[in-house]
mmCIF entry with sequence, helices, sheets and N, C-alpha, C, O atoms, coordinates in Angstrom:
data_MODEL
# 
_entry.id   MODEL 
# 
_entity.id                         1 
_entity.type                       polymer 
_entity.pdbx_number_of_molecules   1 
# 
_entity_poly.entity_id                      1 
_entity_poly.type                           'polypeptide(L)' 
_entity_poly.nstd_linkage                   no 
_entity_poly.nstd_monomer                   no 
_entity_poly.pdbx_seq_one_letter_code       MGEEGRVEHVFGYCELNLHGMFSRVIGFARNAARNTLTNLVYNVCRYEQIVRLGMN 
_entity_poly.pdbx_seq_one_letter_code_can   MGEEGRVEHVFGYCELNLHGMFSRVIGFARNAARNTLTNLVYNVCRYEQIVRLGMN 
_entity_poly.pdbx_strand_id                 A 
# 
loop_
_entity_poly_seq.entity_id 
_entity_poly_seq.num 
_entity_poly_seq.mon_id 
_entity_poly_seq.hetero 
1 1  MET n 
1 2  GLY n 
1 3  GLU n 
1 4  GLU n 
1 5  GLY n 
1 6  ARG n 
1 7  VAL n 
1 8  GLU n 
1 9  HIS n 
1 10 VAL n 
1 11 PHE n 
1 12 GLY n 
1 13 TYR n 
1 14 CYS n 
1 15 GLU n 
1 16 LEU n 
1 17 ASN n 
1 18 LEU n 
1 19 HIS n 
1 20 GLY n 
1 21 MET n 
1 22 PHE n 
1 23 SER n 
1 24 ARG n 
1 25 VAL n 
1 26 ILE n 
1 27 GLY n 
1 28 PHE n 
1 29 ALA n 
1 30 ARG n 
1 31 ASN n 
1 32 ALA n 
1 33 ALA n 
1 34 ARG n 
1 35 ASN n 
1 36 THR n 
1 37 LEU n 
1 38 THR n 
1 39 ASN n 
1 40 LEU n 
1 41 VAL n 
1 42 TYR n 
1 43 ASN n 
1 44 VAL n 
1 45 CYS n 
1 46 ARG n 
1 47 TYR n 
1 48 GLU n 
1 49 GLN n 
1 50 ILE n 
1 51 VAL n 
1 52 ARG n 
1 53 LEU n 
1 54 GLY n 
1 55 MET n 
1 56 ASN n 
# 
_struct_asym.id          A 
_struct_asym.entity_id   1 
# 
loop_
_struct_conf.conf_type_id 
_struct_conf.id 
_struct_conf.pdbx_PDB_helix_id 
_struct_conf.beg_label_comp_id 
_struct_conf.beg_label_asym_id 
_struct_conf.beg_label_seq_id 
_struct_conf.pdbx_beg_PDB_ins_code 
_struct_conf.end_label_comp_id 
_struct_conf.end_label_asym_id 
_struct_conf.end_label_seq_id 
_struct_conf.pdbx_end_PDB_ins_code 
_struct_conf.beg_auth_comp_id 
_struct_conf.beg_auth_asym_id 
_struct_conf.beg_auth_seq_id 
_struct_conf.end_auth_comp_id 
_struct_conf.end_auth_asym_id 
_struct_conf.end_auth_seq_id 
_struct_conf.pdbx_PDB_helix_class 
_struct_conf.details 
_struct_conf.pdbx_PDB_helix_length 
HELX_P HELX_P1 AA1 GLU A 3  ? ASN A 17 ? GLU A 3  ASN A 17 1 ? 15 
HELX_P HELX_P2 AA2 PHE A 28 ? LEU A 53 ? PHE A 28 LEU A 53 1 ? 26 
# 
_struct_conf_type.id          HELX_P 
_struct_conf_type.criteria    ? 
_struct_conf_type.reference   ? 
# 
loop_
_atom_site.group_PDB 
_atom_site.id 
_atom_site.type_symbol 
_atom_site.label_atom_id 
_atom_site.label_alt_id 
_atom_site.label_comp_id 
_atom_site.label_asym_id 
_atom_site.label_entity_id 
_atom_site.label_seq_id 
_atom_site.pdbx_PDB_ins_code 
_atom_site.Cartn_x 
_atom_site.Cartn_y 
_atom_site.Cartn_z 
_atom_site.occupancy 
_atom_site.B_iso_or_equiv 
_atom_site.pdbx_formal_charge 
_atom_site.auth_seq_id 
_atom_site.auth_comp_id 
_atom_site.auth_asym_id 
_atom_site.auth_atom_id 
_atom_site.pdbx_PDB_model_num 
ATOM 1   N N  . MET A 1 1  ? -7.371  12.322  -8.487  1.00 0.00 ? 1  MET A N  1 
ATOM 2   C CA . MET A 1 1  ? -6.524  11.629  -7.518  1.00 0.00 ? 1  MET A CA 1 
ATOM 3   C C  . MET A 1 1  ? -5.075  11.783  -7.982  1.00 0.00 ? 1  MET A C  1 
ATOM 4   O O  . MET A 1 1  ? -4.749  11.497  -9.134  1.00 0.00 ? 1  MET A O  1 
ATOM 5   N N  . GLY A 1 2  ? -4.215  12.237  -7.078  1.00 0.00 ? 2  GLY A N  1 
ATOM 6   C CA . GLY A 1 2  ? -2.842  12.453  -7.403  1.00 0.00 ? 2  GLY A CA 1 
ATOM 7   C C  . GLY A 1 2  ? -2.009  11.213  -7.312  1.00 0.00 ? 2  GLY A C  1 
ATOM 8   O O  . GLY A 1 2  ? -2.517  10.117  -7.075  1.00 0.00 ? 2  GLY A O  1 
ATOM 9   N N  . GLU A 1 3  ? -0.731  11.391  -7.499  1.00 0.00 ? 3  GLU A N  1 
ATOM 10  C CA . GLU A 1 3  ? 0.183   10.239  -7.432  1.00 0.00 ? 3  GLU A CA 1 
ATOM 11  C C  . GLU A 1 3  ? 0.184   9.603   -6.024  1.00 0.00 ? 3  GLU A C  1 
ATOM 12  O O  . GLU A 1 3  ? 0.362   8.391   -5.905  1.00 0.00 ? 3  GLU A O  1 
ATOM 13  N N  . GLU A 1 4  ? -0.009  10.391  -4.974  1.00 0.00 ? 4  GLU A N  1 
ATOM 14  C CA . GLU A 1 4  ? -0.015  9.842   -3.623  1.00 0.00 ? 4  GLU A CA 1 
ATOM 15  C C  . GLU A 1 4  ? -1.111  8.768   -3.449  1.00 0.00 ? 4  GLU A C  1 
ATOM 16  O O  . GLU A 1 4  ? -0.893  7.748   -2.795  1.00 0.00 ? 4  GLU A O  1 
ATOM 17  N N  . GLY A 1 5  ? -2.240  9.008   -4.020  1.00 0.00 ? 5  GLY A N  1 
ATOM 18  C CA . GLY A 1 5  ? -3.346  8.043   -3.918  1.00 0.00 ? 5  GLY A CA 1 
ATOM 19  C C  . GLY A 1 5  ? -3.010  6.745   -4.608  1.00 0.00 ? 5  GLY A C  1 
ATOM 20  O O  . GLY A 1 5  ? -3.355  5.675   -4.105  1.00 0.00 ? 5  GLY A O  1 
ATOM 21  N N  . ARG A 1 6  ? -2.360  6.807   -5.723  1.00 0.00 ? 6  ARG A N  1 
ATOM 22  C CA . ARG A 1 6  ? -1.984  5.610   -6.455  1.00 0.00 ? 6  ARG A CA 1 
ATOM 23  C C  . ARG A 1 6  ? -1.006  4.744   -5.663  1.00 0.00 ? 6  ARG A C  1 
ATOM 24  O O  . ARG A 1 6  ? -1.119  3.519   -5.625  1.00 0.00 ? 6  ARG A O  1 
ATOM 25  N N  . VAL A 1 7  ? -0.057  5.408   -5.041  1.00 0.00 ? 7  VAL A N  1 
ATOM 26  C CA . VAL A 1 7  ? 0.959   4.646   -4.234  1.00 0.00 ? 7  VAL A CA 1 
ATOM 27  C C  . VAL A 1 7  ? 0.308   4.125   -2.984  1.00 0.00 ? 7  VAL A C  1 
ATOM 28  O O  . VAL A 1 7  ? 0.570   2.979   -2.620  1.00 0.00 ? 7  VAL A O  1 
ATOM 29  N N  . GLU A 1 8  ? -0.516  4.875   -2.303  1.00 0.00 ? 8  GLU A N  1 
ATOM 30  C CA . GLU A 1 8  ? -1.133  4.425   -1.058  1.00 0.00 ? 8  GLU A CA 1 
ATOM 31  C C  . GLU A 1 8  ? -2.101  3.271   -1.364  1.00 0.00 ? 8  GLU A C  1 
ATOM 32  O O  . GLU A 1 8  ? -2.274  2.403   -0.508  1.00 0.00 ? 8  GLU A O  1 
ATOM 33  N N  . HIS A 1 9  ? -2.722  3.222   -2.514  1.00 0.00 ? 9  HIS A N  1 
ATOM 34  C CA . HIS A 1 9  ? -3.599  2.140   -2.852  1.00 0.00 ? 9  HIS A CA 1 
ATOM 35  C C  . HIS A 1 9  ? -2.822  0.813   -2.896  1.00 0.00 ? 9  HIS A C  1 
ATOM 36  O O  . HIS A 1 9  ? -3.310  -0.213  -2.421  1.00 0.00 ? 9  HIS A O  1 
ATOM 37  N N  . VAL A 1 10 ? -1.654  0.844   -3.450  1.00 0.00 ? 10 VAL A N  1 
ATOM 38  C CA . VAL A 1 10 ? -0.827  -0.384  -3.534  1.00 0.00 ? 10 VAL A CA 1 
ATOM 39  C C  . VAL A 1 10 ? -0.482  -0.917  -2.134  1.00 0.00 ? 10 VAL A C  1 
ATOM 40  O O  . VAL A 1 10 ? -0.632  -2.112  -1.878  1.00 0.00 ? 10 VAL A O  1 
ATOM 41  N N  . PHE A 1 11 ? -0.025  -0.052  -1.236  1.00 0.00 ? 11 PHE A N  1 
ATOM 42  C CA . PHE A 1 11 ? 0.314   -0.491  0.110   1.00 0.00 ? 11 PHE A CA 1 
ATOM 43  C C  . PHE A 1 11 ? -0.933  -0.900  0.857   1.00 0.00 ? 11 PHE A C  1 
ATOM 44  O O  . PHE A 1 11 ? -0.891  -1.876  1.607   1.00 0.00 ? 11 PHE A O  1 
ATOM 45  N N  . GLY A 1 12 ? -2.042  -0.202  0.689   1.00 0.00 ? 12 GLY A N  1 
ATOM 46  C CA . GLY A 1 12 ? -3.261  -0.608  1.338   1.00 0.00 ? 12 GLY A CA 1 
ATOM 47  C C  . GLY A 1 12 ? -3.736  -1.993  0.890   1.00 0.00 ? 12 GLY A C  1 
ATOM 48  O O  . GLY A 1 12 ? -4.177  -2.788  1.719   1.00 0.00 ? 12 GLY A O  1 
ATOM 49  N N  . TYR A 1 13 ? -3.651  -2.285  -0.393  1.00 0.00 ? 13 TYR A N  1 
ATOM 50  C CA . TYR A 1 13 ? -4.028  -3.587  -0.901  1.00 0.00 ? 13 TYR A CA 1 
ATOM 51  C C  . TYR A 1 13 ? -3.104  -4.688  -0.312  1.00 0.00 ? 13 TYR A C  1 
ATOM 52  O O  . TYR A 1 13 ? -3.557  -5.765  0.075   1.00 0.00 ? 13 TYR A O  1 
ATOM 53  N N  . CYS A 1 14 ? -1.832  -4.375  -0.266  1.00 0.00 ? 14 CYS A N  1 
ATOM 54  C CA . CYS A 1 14 ? -0.901  -5.381  0.263   1.00 0.00 ? 14 CYS A CA 1 
ATOM 55  C C  . CYS A 1 14 ? -1.132  -5.621  1.729   1.00 0.00 ? 14 CYS A C  1 
ATOM 56  O O  . CYS A 1 14 ? -1.022  -6.757  2.189   1.00 0.00 ? 14 CYS A O  1 
ATOM 57  N N  . GLU A 1 15 ? -1.450  -4.584  2.480   1.00 0.00 ? 15 GLU A N  1 
ATOM 58  C CA . GLU A 1 15 ? -1.703  -4.737  3.917   1.00 0.00 ? 15 GLU A CA 1 
ATOM 59  C C  . GLU A 1 15 ? -2.977  -5.571  4.168   1.00 0.00 ? 15 GLU A C  1 
ATOM 60  O O  . GLU A 1 15 ? -2.976  -6.470  5.009   1.00 0.00 ? 15 GLU A O  1 
ATOM 61  N N  . LEU A 1 16 ? -4.042  -5.272  3.445   1.00 0.00 ? 16 LEU A N  1 
ATOM 62  C CA . LEU A 1 16 ? -5.311  -5.908  3.693   1.00 0.00 ? 16 LEU A CA 1 
ATOM 63  C C  . LEU A 1 16 ? -5.416  -7.321  3.101   1.00 0.00 ? 16 LEU A C  1 
ATOM 64  O O  . LEU A 1 16 ? -5.908  -8.242  3.753   1.00 0.00 ? 16 LEU A O  1 
ATOM 65  N N  . ASN A 1 17 ? -4.961  -7.471  1.894   1.00 0.00 ? 17 ASN A N  1 
ATOM 66  C CA . ASN A 1 17 ? -5.203  -8.734  1.162   1.00 0.00 ? 17 ASN A CA 1 
ATOM 67  C C  . ASN A 1 17 ? -4.021  -9.668  1.110   1.00 0.00 ? 17 ASN A C  1 
ATOM 68  O O  . ASN A 1 17 ? -4.211  -10.879 0.988   1.00 0.00 ? 17 ASN A O  1 
ATOM 69  N N  . LEU A 1 18 ? -2.818  -9.161  1.195   1.00 0.00 ? 18 LEU A N  1 
ATOM 70  C CA . LEU A 1 18 ? -1.608  -9.967  1.142   1.00 0.00 ? 18 LEU A CA 1 
ATOM 71  C C  . LEU A 1 18 ? -0.910  -10.107 2.456   1.00 0.00 ? 18 LEU A C  1 
ATOM 72  O O  . LEU A 1 18 ? 0.238   -10.548 2.510   1.00 0.00 ? 18 LEU A O  1 
ATOM 73  N N  . HIS A 1 19 ? -1.587  -9.737  3.528   1.00 0.00 ? 19 HIS A N  1 
ATOM 74  C CA . HIS A 1 19 ? -1.119  -9.826  4.899   1.00 0.00 ? 19 HIS A CA 1 
ATOM 75  C C  . HIS A 1 19 ? 0.116   -8.994  5.168   1.00 0.00 ? 19 HIS A C  1 
ATOM 76  O O  . HIS A 1 19 ? 1.023   -9.401  5.895   1.00 0.00 ? 19 HIS A O  1 
ATOM 77  N N  . GLY A 1 20 ? 0.128   -7.855  4.583   1.00 0.00 ? 20 GLY A N  1 
ATOM 78  C CA . GLY A 1 20 ? 1.104   -6.853  4.926   1.00 0.00 ? 20 GLY A CA 1 
ATOM 79  C C  . GLY A 1 20 ? 2.444   -6.952  4.246   1.00 0.00 ? 20 GLY A C  1 
ATOM 80  O O  . GLY A 1 20 ? 2.757   -7.929  3.565   1.00 0.00 ? 20 GLY A O  1 
ATOM 81  N N  . MET A 1 21 ? 3.221   -5.920  4.448   1.00 0.00 ? 21 MET A N  1 
ATOM 82  C CA . MET A 1 21 ? 4.590   -5.902  3.890   1.00 0.00 ? 21 MET A CA 1 
ATOM 83  C C  . MET A 1 21 ? 5.609   -6.225  4.971   1.00 0.00 ? 21 MET A C  1 
ATOM 84  O O  . MET A 1 21 ? 6.810   -6.189  4.703   1.00 0.00 ? 21 MET A O  1 
ATOM 85  N N  . PHE A 1 22 ? 5.170   -6.538  6.176   1.00 0.00 ? 22 PHE A N  1 
ATOM 86  C CA . PHE A 1 22 ? 6.076   -6.865  7.231   1.00 0.00 ? 22 PHE A CA 1 
ATOM 87  C C  . PHE A 1 22 ? 6.668   -8.246  6.998   1.00 0.00 ? 22 PHE A C  1 
ATOM 88  O O  . PHE A 1 22 ? 5.931   -9.209  6.786   1.00 0.00 ? 22 PHE A O  1 
ATOM 89  N N  . SER A 1 23 ? 7.972   -8.351  7.035   1.00 0.00 ? 23 SER A N  1 
ATOM 90  C CA . SER A 1 23 ? 8.643   -9.601  6.694   1.00 0.00 ? 23 SER A CA 1 
ATOM 91  C C  . SER A 1 23 ? 9.505   -10.067 7.844   1.00 0.00 ? 23 SER A C  1 
ATOM 92  O O  . SER A 1 23 ? 10.263  -9.279  8.411   1.00 0.00 ? 23 SER A O  1 
ATOM 93  N N  . ARG A 1 24 ? 9.399   -11.356 8.202   1.00 0.00 ? 24 ARG A N  1 
ATOM 94  C CA . ARG A 1 24 ? 10.204  -11.905 9.287   1.00 0.00 ? 24 ARG A CA 1 
ATOM 95  C C  . ARG A 1 24 ? 11.258  -12.870 8.776   1.00 0.00 ? 24 ARG A C  1 
ATOM 96  O O  . ARG A 1 24 ? 11.685  -13.760 9.512   1.00 0.00 ? 24 ARG A O  1 
ATOM 97  N N  . VAL A 1 25 ? 11.682  -12.714 7.540   1.00 0.00 ? 25 VAL A N  1 
ATOM 98  C CA . VAL A 1 25 ? 12.711  -13.588 7.019   1.00 0.00 ? 25 VAL A CA 1 
ATOM 99  C C  . VAL A 1 25 ? 14.074  -12.997 7.266   1.00 0.00 ? 25 VAL A C  1 
ATOM 100 O O  . VAL A 1 25 ? 14.213  -11.782 7.403   1.00 0.00 ? 25 VAL A O  1 
ATOM 101 N N  . ILE A 1 26 ? 15.081  -13.843 7.325   1.00 0.00 ? 26 ILE A N  1 
ATOM 102 C CA . ILE A 1 26 ? 16.472  -13.422 7.573   1.00 0.00 ? 26 ILE A CA 1 
ATOM 103 C C  . ILE A 1 26 ? 17.214  -13.433 6.255   1.00 0.00 ? 26 ILE A C  1 
ATOM 104 O O  . ILE A 1 26 ? 17.178  -14.412 5.511   1.00 0.00 ? 26 ILE A O  1 
ATOM 105 N N  . GLY A 1 27 ? 17.883  -12.337 5.980   1.00 0.00 ? 27 GLY A N  1 
ATOM 106 C CA . GLY A 1 27 ? 18.758  -12.276 4.781   1.00 0.00 ? 27 GLY A CA 1 
ATOM 107 C C  . GLY A 1 27 ? 18.171  -11.362 3.728   1.00 0.00 ? 27 GLY A C  1 
ATOM 108 O O  . GLY A 1 27 ? 16.958  -11.268 3.543   1.00 0.00 ? 27 GLY A O  1 
ATOM 109 N N  . PHE A 1 28 ? 19.081  -10.696 3.048   1.00 0.00 ? 28 PHE A N  1 
ATOM 110 C CA . PHE A 1 28 ? 18.704  -9.775  1.988   1.00 0.00 ? 28 PHE A CA 1 
ATOM 111 C C  . PHE A 1 28 ? 18.030  -10.520 0.815   1.00 0.00 ? 28 PHE A C  1 
ATOM 112 O O  . PHE A 1 28 ? 17.025  -10.049 0.284   1.00 0.00 ? 28 PHE A O  1 
ATOM 113 N N  . ALA A 1 29 ? 18.565  -11.646 0.425   1.00 0.00 ? 29 ALA A N  1 
ATOM 114 C CA . ALA A 1 29 ? 18.017  -12.346 -0.750  1.00 0.00 ? 29 ALA A CA 1 
ATOM 115 C C  . ALA A 1 29 ? 16.617  -12.846 -0.480  1.00 0.00 ? 29 ALA A C  1 
ATOM 116 O O  . ALA A 1 29 ? 15.772  -12.773 -1.371  1.00 0.00 ? 29 ALA A O  1 
ATOM 117 N N  . ARG A 1 30 ? 16.330  -13.351 0.708   1.00 0.00 ? 30 ARG A N  1 
ATOM 118 C CA . ARG A 1 30 ? 14.990  -13.807 1.068   1.00 0.00 ? 30 ARG A CA 1 
ATOM 119 C C  . ARG A 1 30 ? 14.011  -12.640 1.105   1.00 0.00 ? 30 ARG A C  1 
ATOM 120 O O  . ARG A 1 30 ? 12.891  -12.760 0.609   1.00 0.00 ? 30 ARG A O  1 
ATOM 121 N N  . ASN A 1 31 ? 14.420  -11.502 1.692   1.00 0.00 ? 31 ASN A N  1 
ATOM 122 C CA . ASN A 1 31 ? 13.579  -10.340 1.687   1.00 0.00 ? 31 ASN A CA 1 
ATOM 123 C C  . ASN A 1 31 ? 13.279  -9.862  0.278   1.00 0.00 ? 31 ASN A C  1 
ATOM 124 O O  . ASN A 1 31 ? 12.134  -9.553  -0.050  1.00 0.00 ? 31 ASN A O  1 
ATOM 125 N N  . ALA A 1 32 ? 14.307  -9.801  -0.552  1.00 0.00 ? 32 ALA A N  1 
ATOM 126 C CA . ALA A 1 32 ? 14.108  -9.389  -1.945  1.00 0.00 ? 32 ALA A CA 1 
ATOM 127 C C  . ALA A 1 32 ? 13.142  -10.312 -2.662  1.00 0.00 ? 32 ALA A C  1 
ATOM 128 O O  . ALA A 1 32 ? 12.261  -9.858  -3.391  1.00 0.00 ? 32 ALA A O  1 
ATOM 129 N N  . ALA A 1 33 ? 13.312  -11.625 -2.450  1.00 0.00 ? 33 ALA A N  1 
ATOM 130 C CA . ALA A 1 33 ? 12.424  -12.590 -3.121  1.00 0.00 ? 33 ALA A CA 1 
ATOM 131 C C  . ALA A 1 33 ? 11.002  -12.427 -2.635  1.00 0.00 ? 33 ALA A C  1 
ATOM 132 O O  . ALA A 1 33 ? 10.074  -12.470 -3.443  1.00 0.00 ? 33 ALA A O  1 
ATOM 133 N N  . ARG A 1 34 ? 10.793  -12.239 -1.314  1.00 0.00 ? 34 ARG A N  1 
ATOM 134 C CA . ARG A 1 34 ? 9.439   -12.081 -0.771  1.00 0.00 ? 34 ARG A CA 1 
ATOM 135 C C  . ARG A 1 34 ? 8.781   -10.830 -1.348  1.00 0.00 ? 34 ARG A C  1 
ATOM 136 O O  . ARG A 1 34 ? 7.622   -10.866 -1.762  1.00 0.00 ? 34 ARG A O  1 
ATOM 137 N N  . ASN A 1 35 ? 9.526   -9.720  -1.375  1.00 0.00 ? 35 ASN A N  1 
ATOM 138 C CA . ASN A 1 35 ? 8.988   -8.504  -1.926  1.00 0.00 ? 35 ASN A CA 1 
ATOM 139 C C  . ASN A 1 35 ? 8.645   -8.603  -3.388  1.00 0.00 ? 35 ASN A C  1 
ATOM 140 O O  . ASN A 1 35 ? 7.619   -8.090  -3.835  1.00 0.00 ? 35 ASN A O  1 
ATOM 141 N N  . THR A 1 36 ? 9.525   -9.277  -4.147  1.00 0.00 ? 36 THR A N  1 
ATOM 142 C CA . THR A 1 36 ? 9.291   -9.481  -5.562  1.00 0.00 ? 36 THR A CA 1 
ATOM 143 C C  . THR A 1 36 ? 8.031   -10.303 -5.802  1.00 0.00 ? 36 THR A C  1 
ATOM 144 O O  . THR A 1 36 ? 7.228   -9.944  -6.664  1.00 0.00 ? 36 THR A O  1 
ATOM 145 N N  . LEU A 1 37 ? 7.836   -11.380 -5.076  1.00 0.00 ? 37 LEU A N  1 
ATOM 146 C CA . LEU A 1 37 ? 6.652   -12.217 -5.199  1.00 0.00 ? 37 LEU A CA 1 
ATOM 147 C C  . LEU A 1 37 ? 5.416   -11.494 -4.766  1.00 0.00 ? 37 LEU A C  1 
ATOM 148 O O  . LEU A 1 37 ? 4.366   -11.670 -5.385  1.00 0.00 ? 37 LEU A O  1 
ATOM 149 N N  . THR A 1 38 ? 5.484   -10.666 -3.706  1.00 0.00 ? 38 THR A N  1 
ATOM 150 C CA . THR A 1 38 ? 4.322   -9.888  -3.296  1.00 0.00 ? 38 THR A CA 1 
ATOM 151 C C  . THR A 1 38 ? 3.926   -8.890  -4.389  1.00 0.00 ? 38 THR A C  1 
ATOM 152 O O  . THR A 1 38 ? 2.741   -8.723  -4.678  1.00 0.00 ? 38 THR A O  1 
ATOM 153 N N  . ASN A 1 39 ? 4.892   -8.245  -4.979  1.00 0.00 ? 39 ASN A N  1 
ATOM 154 C CA . ASN A 1 39 ? 4.601   -7.302  -6.061  1.00 0.00 ? 39 ASN A CA 1 
ATOM 155 C C  . ASN A 1 39 ? 4.043   -8.002  -7.263  1.00 0.00 ? 39 ASN A C  1 
ATOM 156 O O  . ASN A 1 39 ? 3.155   -7.460  -7.921  1.00 0.00 ? 39 ASN A O  1 
ATOM 157 N N  . LEU A 1 40 ? 4.526   -9.194  -7.585  1.00 0.00 ? 40 LEU A N  1 
ATOM 158 C CA . LEU A 1 40 ? 4.020   -9.980  -8.703  1.00 0.00 ? 40 LEU A CA 1 
ATOM 159 C C  . LEU A 1 40 ? 2.572   -10.342 -8.475  1.00 0.00 ? 40 LEU A C  1 
ATOM 160 O O  . LEU A 1 40 ? 1.761   -10.213 -9.393  1.00 0.00 ? 40 LEU A O  1 
ATOM 161 N N  . VAL A 1 41 ? 2.220   -10.788 -7.290  1.00 0.00 ? 41 VAL A N  1 
ATOM 162 C CA . VAL A 1 41 ? 0.823   -11.150 -6.962  1.00 0.00 ? 41 VAL A CA 1 
ATOM 163 C C  . VAL A 1 41 ? -0.061  -9.943  -7.079  1.00 0.00 ? 41 VAL A C  1 
ATOM 164 O O  . VAL A 1 41 ? -1.163  -10.046 -7.618  1.00 0.00 ? 41 VAL A O  1 
ATOM 165 N N  . TYR A 1 42 ? 0.385   -8.774  -6.588  1.00 0.00 ? 42 TYR A N  1 
ATOM 166 C CA . TYR A 1 42 ? -0.370  -7.553  -6.682  1.00 0.00 ? 42 TYR A CA 1 
ATOM 167 C C  . TYR A 1 42 ? -0.643  -7.229  -8.177  1.00 0.00 ? 42 TYR A C  1 
ATOM 168 O O  . TYR A 1 42 ? -1.769  -6.916  -8.565  1.00 0.00 ? 42 TYR A O  1 
ATOM 169 N N  . ASN A 1 43 ? 0.417   -7.316  -8.986  1.00 0.00 ? 43 ASN A N  1 
ATOM 170 C CA . ASN A 1 43 ? 0.253   -6.968  -10.399 1.00 0.00 ? 43 ASN A CA 1 
ATOM 171 C C  . ASN A 1 43 ? -0.695  -7.904  -11.138 1.00 0.00 ? 43 ASN A C  1 
ATOM 172 O O  . ASN A 1 43 ? -1.449  -7.474  -12.011 1.00 0.00 ? 43 ASN A O  1 
ATOM 173 N N  . VAL A 1 44 ? -0.652  -9.188  -10.782 1.00 0.00 ? 44 VAL A N  1 
ATOM 174 C CA . VAL A 1 44 ? -1.576  -10.158 -11.410 1.00 0.00 ? 44 VAL A CA 1 
ATOM 175 C C  . VAL A 1 44 ? -3.002  -9.827  -11.014 1.00 0.00 ? 44 VAL A C  1 
ATOM 176 O O  . VAL A 1 44 ? -3.899  -9.817  -11.857 1.00 0.00 ? 44 VAL A O  1 
ATOM 177 N N  . CYS A 1 45 ? -3.216  -9.555  -9.731  1.00 0.00 ? 45 CYS A N  1 
ATOM 178 C CA . CYS A 1 45 ? -4.569  -9.207  -9.225  1.00 0.00 ? 45 CYS A CA 1 
ATOM 179 C C  . CYS A 1 45 ? -5.061  -7.896  -9.878  1.00 0.00 ? 45 CYS A C  1 
ATOM 180 O O  . CYS A 1 45 ? -6.230  -7.794  -10.249 1.00 0.00 ? 45 CYS A O  1 
ATOM 181 N N  . ARG A 1 46 ? -4.203  -6.933  -10.011 1.00 0.00 ? 46 ARG A N  1 
ATOM 182 C CA . ARG A 1 46 ? -4.581  -5.674  -10.614 1.00 0.00 ? 46 ARG A CA 1 
ATOM 183 C C  . ARG A 1 46 ? -4.909  -5.859  -12.119 1.00 0.00 ? 46 ARG A C  1 
ATOM 184 O O  . ARG A 1 46 ? -5.868  -5.276  -12.626 1.00 0.00 ? 46 ARG A O  1 
ATOM 185 N N  . TYR A 1 47 ? -4.117  -6.661  -12.805 1.00 0.00 ? 47 TYR A N  1 
ATOM 186 C CA . TYR A 1 47 ? -4.364  -6.938  -14.207 1.00 0.00 ? 47 TYR A CA 1 
ATOM 187 C C  . TYR A 1 47 ? -5.706  -7.580  -14.409 1.00 0.00 ? 47 TYR A C  1 
ATOM 188 O O  . TYR A 1 47 ? -6.444  -7.217  -15.324 1.00 0.00 ? 47 TYR A O  1 
ATOM 189 N N  . GLU A 1 48 ? -6.038  -8.558  -13.539 1.00 0.00 ? 48 GLU A N  1 
ATOM 190 C CA . GLU A 1 48 ? -7.315  -9.241  -13.619 1.00 0.00 ? 48 GLU A CA 1 
ATOM 191 C C  . GLU A 1 48 ? -8.446  -8.265  -13.402 1.00 0.00 ? 48 GLU A C  1 
ATOM 192 O O  . GLU A 1 48 ? -9.465  -8.344  -14.089 1.00 0.00 ? 48 GLU A O  1 
ATOM 193 N N  . GLN A 1 49 ? -8.295  -7.333  -12.452 1.00 0.00 ? 49 GLN A N  1 
ATOM 194 C CA . GLN A 1 49 ? -9.294  -6.335  -12.180 1.00 0.00 ? 49 GLN A CA 1 
ATOM 195 C C  . GLN A 1 49 ? -9.491  -5.394  -13.379 1.00 0.00 ? 49 GLN A C  1 
ATOM 196 O O  . GLN A 1 49 ? -10.620 -5.055  -13.733 1.00 0.00 ? 49 GLN A O  1 
ATOM 197 N N  . ILE A 1 50 ? -8.409  -4.991  -13.978 1.00 0.00 ? 50 ILE A N  1 
ATOM 198 C CA . ILE A 1 50 ? -8.525  -4.058  -15.145 1.00 0.00 ? 50 ILE A CA 1 
ATOM 199 C C  . ILE A 1 50 ? -9.224  -4.774  -16.311 1.00 0.00 ? 50 ILE A C  1 
ATOM 200 O O  . ILE A 1 50 ? -10.083 -4.189  -16.971 1.00 0.00 ? 50 ILE A O  1 
ATOM 201 N N  . VAL A 1 51 ? -8.854  -6.054  -16.568 1.00 0.00 ? 51 VAL A N  1 
ATOM 202 C CA . VAL A 1 51 ? -9.520  -6.775  -17.655 1.00 0.00 ? 51 VAL A CA 1 
ATOM 203 C C  . VAL A 1 51 ? -10.984 -7.024  -17.368 1.00 0.00 ? 51 VAL A C  1 
ATOM 204 O O  . VAL A 1 51 ? -11.827 -6.874  -18.252 1.00 0.00 ? 51 VAL A O  1 
ATOM 205 N N  . ARG A 1 52 ? -11.299 -7.411  -16.119 1.00 0.00 ? 52 ARG A N  1 
ATOM 206 C CA . ARG A 1 52 ? -12.677 -7.686  -15.742 1.00 0.00 ? 52 ARG A CA 1 
ATOM 207 C C  . ARG A 1 52 ? -13.574 -6.455  -15.873 1.00 0.00 ? 52 ARG A C  1 
ATOM 208 O O  . ARG A 1 52 ? -14.718 -6.560  -16.317 1.00 0.00 ? 52 ARG A O  1 
ATOM 209 N N  . LEU A 1 53 ? -13.050 -5.284  -15.483 1.00 0.00 ? 53 LEU A N  1 
ATOM 210 C CA . LEU A 1 53 ? -13.828 -4.065  -15.580 1.00 0.00 ? 53 LEU A CA 1 
ATOM 211 C C  . LEU A 1 53 ? -13.785 -3.414  -16.939 1.00 0.00 ? 53 LEU A C  1 
ATOM 212 O O  . LEU A 1 53 ? -14.497 -2.439  -17.180 1.00 0.00 ? 53 LEU A O  1 
ATOM 213 N N  . GLY A 1 54 ? -12.970 -3.929  -17.829 1.00 0.00 ? 54 GLY A N  1 
ATOM 214 C CA . GLY A 1 54 ? -12.886 -3.389  -19.212 1.00 0.00 ? 54 GLY A CA 1 
ATOM 215 C C  . GLY A 1 54 ? -12.219 -2.039  -19.252 1.00 0.00 ? 54 GLY A C  1 
ATOM 216 O O  . GLY A 1 54 ? -12.599 -1.197  -20.065 1.00 0.00 ? 54 GLY A O  1 
ATOM 217 N N  . MET A 1 55 ? -11.226 -1.798  -18.396 1.00 0.00 ? 55 MET A N  1 
ATOM 218 C CA . MET A 1 55 ? -10.563 -0.497  -18.323 1.00 0.00 ? 55 MET A CA 1 
ATOM 219 C C  . MET A 1 55 ? -9.388  -0.369  -19.295 1.00 0.00 ? 55 MET A C  1 
ATOM 220 O O  . MET A 1 55 ? -8.771  0.694   -19.353 1.00 0.00 ? 55 MET A O  1 
ATOM 221 N N  . ASN A 1 56 ? -9.059  -1.405  -20.053 1.00 0.00 ? 56 ASN A N  1 
ATOM 222 C CA . ASN A 1 56 ? -7.893  -1.375  -20.888 1.00 0.00 ? 56 ASN A CA 1 
ATOM 223 C C  . ASN A 1 56 ? -8.125  -0.629  -22.129 1.00 0.00 ? 56 ASN A C  1 
ATOM 224 O O  . ASN A 1 56 ? -7.221  -0.510  -22.956 1.00 0.00 ? 56 ASN A O  1 
# 
């Protein structure tokens, strides 16, 4: 699997489990905060998955 698959997996996970990357907030700071929190939640979920499967 190439780099494209790794990137697409992230967006697919966000779309299906975190209710998408579409944001209806007004302002750059709020959008930045929402994206940062979404990425943080993805990273925590991915870390838990790696630890649970023993892939580290």
